N, C-alpha and C positions, 0 to 999 in steps of 0.2 A: 984758425980762429972761428970759422963758421961751425965746425963740429963742437967747439967748446960752448958757443952760445946756444946751439941746439940742445946740448946736454943739459945746460942750466935750465932752459925752458922746459925740457922734458921732466926734470926733477920737480919743477914747480907744478907741472900738471899732475904729477903723481901724488905729491904731498903739499897741502896748503889750505887756505881758507880766506874769507873776506874778499876784497877786490883782487888782491894778489893772494895766492893760496897759502894757508898757514902750514908750517913745516910739520905740525903734529896731526894733520888730517890727511890720511893716506888712502889711496884708492886701489882696490883690487877687484877680482871677479870670482864669484862662487863657482867651485868646481868639485867634481866627485873626488872622494878620498882616493879611490883607485878606479882607473878606467883601462880595461885590458882588451887589446885587440887579439882575438883568437884566430889562429892561422891553421891552414891545412898542412898536415905532415906529408901527404901524398897527393898527386894529381888524381882526378877522377870525376865521376858524375854524382851529383847530389840525388840521393834516393828518398830521403825523408828530412823534413824540417819540423821538429817537434815543439818548437816554441814560437812565440810571436813577439814583435817589438813591444816593449812596455811590460813584459811579463816578469814577475819575480821568479828567480831561480836559486837553487842551492848549489853549493860546491859539489862537483861530481855529476850534476844533472846533465843528461844528454841534450844537446842543442840541435845537432845536425848529424845525420848518418849518410855516408857516401856508399856508392854501390860496391858490394863485396861478393857478388854472386860467384865469380870465378874462384876467389879465395875460399869461399864456403865449400865448393866442390872439392878443392884440394884438401881442405881440412877433413872432409868426410872420408876421402880416400886414405889420408894418413891415419885416421882413427881406425878404419877397417884393417889396415896393414899392422897397426900397433896391436890390435886385439889378436890377430892371427899369430903374430910373433910371440905374444904373451903366452898363448896356448902351446906353441911349439917349445918355448923355453921351459914351460912347466913339465912337458912330457920328457924333454931331455934330462932335466934334473931328476926325474923319477927313474929314468933308464940308466943313469950313470952308475949307481951302486951295483947293478947287475952286469955292468960292462957292455950293455947293449948300445951305449953311446960313448964317444970319446970326449976327453977334456977339451980337445981342440974344437970339436963341434959345439960344445957348450959355450966356450969362449966366443966363438964367432956368432952364435945365436944371441948371447948377452950384448955383444957389441952392436949387432944389427938392431936389437931392441932399443938400446940407448940412443942410437942415431935417429931412429924413427920417432922416438919420444921428443927429441930435440927439434926435429923437423916439424912435428905437430905443434910444439910450443911456438916456433918461429911463425908459422902460419897464423896461429891465434893472435900473436902479437901484431902481425900485419893487419889483421881484421880490426883489432882494437885501434890501430892508428887511423882507421877510416871513420872512427866515431869521435866527434868533437864534443867535449864536455866543458862545462863552466868551471874555471879554477877557483871561483869565489862565490860567496853568497852575494847576490846583487840583482840588478835589473838589466834585461836585454835592451840596449839602446840602439842597436843597429844589426840588421841582417842583410847581407850583400848578395846572397844567392837564393834561388828558388829551386823547387824540385825539377830535375831534368837538366839543369844547367851544368856546364862543365867547369871544373876548377883546373886551370891550366898547369900550374906549377906549385912546388912546395913553397911554404911561407906566404901563400895567398891569404889576404885578409878576408875572413868569412863572416865573422860576427864580432860585436863588441858588448862586453858586460861591464857595468859600472856599479860601484858601491856608493849609494847615495845617502847613507846614514852611518856614521857622520859624514858631512861634507867639509870642505876646507877652502880657505882663502889665503893667497900668498900676497904679501905686501912688500914693497921696497920702502923701508923706514929709515929716516935720517939717523945718523949715528947717535946724536945726542938724545933723541927721543927713544931709540932702541935701548939705551942704557937703563931706562926705567922699567924695562920688561924683564921677566924671568920665566923659565920653563914652568908650566903648570898654572901660570897666572890666569885668572878670569878677566876678560876684557869685553867691552861692549862693541859690537859690530853693527853698524846701521846699513839698511838696504833702502835707499831713497826711492827707488822705483815702486816699492810696495808700502812705503812708510812703516816699515817694521824694524825692530831691533832684536838682536839675539845675543845671548851670552856665548862667547868663544873662549877657547882654551889655547894658550900659547904652547905649541908643540915643538917648534924648531926656531932657533935664532942662528943664522949663519955666522960662523966665526970669521968669514971673509967678507970684507966690504967691497962695494962696487966703486971702482976708481972714478975720479972727477966729481961725480954726484954725491959721493960720501954717504951711501945708503947701505943697509944690509937687508937681506931677504929674511922675512919672518913669516912662518906658516901658522895660521890660526885654524884650529878644528872647530867646526860648528855642529854640536850634537843635536839630534832631532830637528832637522831643518824644516820639517813640515812641508808646506806648499811652496817653499822658495825654490824657483827653478834654477838649474845649473846655468851659469853664464851671466847671472844678474850682477849688477854693479854693487860693490860693498865699500863702506867707509869705516876706517878705523880711526878713532879719536884717542889720542894719547895725552894725558896730563903731564906736562914737563915740570 
């Protein structure tokens, strides 16, 4: 019984107005369209932090580099070996027509050359895994490590990049009110803390309702949010 009463009270707090809240006035909070936690693929020491919090970045831009000194030496050795084997392979191919080299020697040299090339590629891939890049255009909202600090394990959260234009608000809308909404519709979203209103676009209406409170999740996109900060309270008014 208590859980049912609490559920009804919660629904009234999310949607309503007047002394008791109106069903068509719904409350949500402005949030980034995307917020991505960037994790380390390998443990290691932070060598460089190339961005700062609040900085705009583009997809693929380097955020953090981890120490790769040992791997860089291995890559240099593999490159030297690869070049030496390339020269030997070229000589054997030139000697084979005159029978100064056997086909077996040539096959072994080609195999060694391919294996070294693959080893070189593997080392280069390992070095790239120590470079953390932004997967999206956005703003750096969090940096959790500084130069010289150690990242202990894989999947350690190193940085966060958020896409702040457009932003979005998710509302729990009563079923009857949600019936008047459709994808692509322009709606008015108010932000009482700043006394501002923005046009929003209905991007998603959940096909599944939330039991007991009889609401559905509706996602509204807010293009060009300007100076509206993430986390601010938002009000959606729906004419029934």
